[in-house]
C-alpha positions, 0 to 999 in steps of 0.5 A: 555281687555280680551274676554272672550264671543269672546274665552275661556280665559287663566288663570294664578293661584296662589296658596299659603299659607302665615304664620300666624305670622306675619301678616305683611306678609299677609297683604302685600300678601292680598293688594297686590292681591286685587290691582291686581284685583285677583279672589278669587277663594279659600282660598290661590287659586287666579286668573287673566286672564293669559297674560305676565304682570299677569303672572309676577306680580303674579310671583313677589307676590310668590316672597315675598310670599315665600321670607314671608317664605311661599308656591307659586305655580303659574299654568296656566289654563283654568276652565272645561266650558264655564259659568264657564268662564262667572262666574269668569268674571263676578265676577271680571266685578261686582268688578269693577263697583262698584268701577266705580259706585263709581267716577260716584258718586263723580263726580256727587256729585262735581259738586254742590262744589266750583270751587277749591275742582271741580279740587281736585276732578278730579284729583283724581278721574282720577286717580282713573280711572286709579286704576281700568283700570288696574283691570278692564280685563272684563270691565263693561258698568259703564266703560264708564260711569264713563269716561264720568261723569269725562268728564262732571267733567273736562268741568263743571271745566273749564268754571269756571277758 
């Protein structure tokens, strides 16, 4: 989606502070940020590669933070060096690579299961691939391996129907 090597990436940053009590809004915000696949730069500062979608998503979260009595500011920026940019992109890619590895392992394990179990696992893994893809800004090699593993599972499930 975003090529770090091809050129410099602009980032959208959310600087925020959520009140400690009650804890529910803070937990809700963190879960939403995690689902978006943000990179935690420092405590209270997260980043995503800038595009209209990611900026809007962080603006929504910022609005929820303010509604909960917190403070939120949206920034756009470029990192100071290409090396820092690669490090942040690699950090984000490694997080989703781990999620893809879990999909690969689950697909491979499921090959030895009953047809009914394979069908359920296949549906779950397809949903998981879609969820991961929504926060996969710098696709690692594991993405293609995970997709192939799920398709192998789909083929095995279709054959035994």
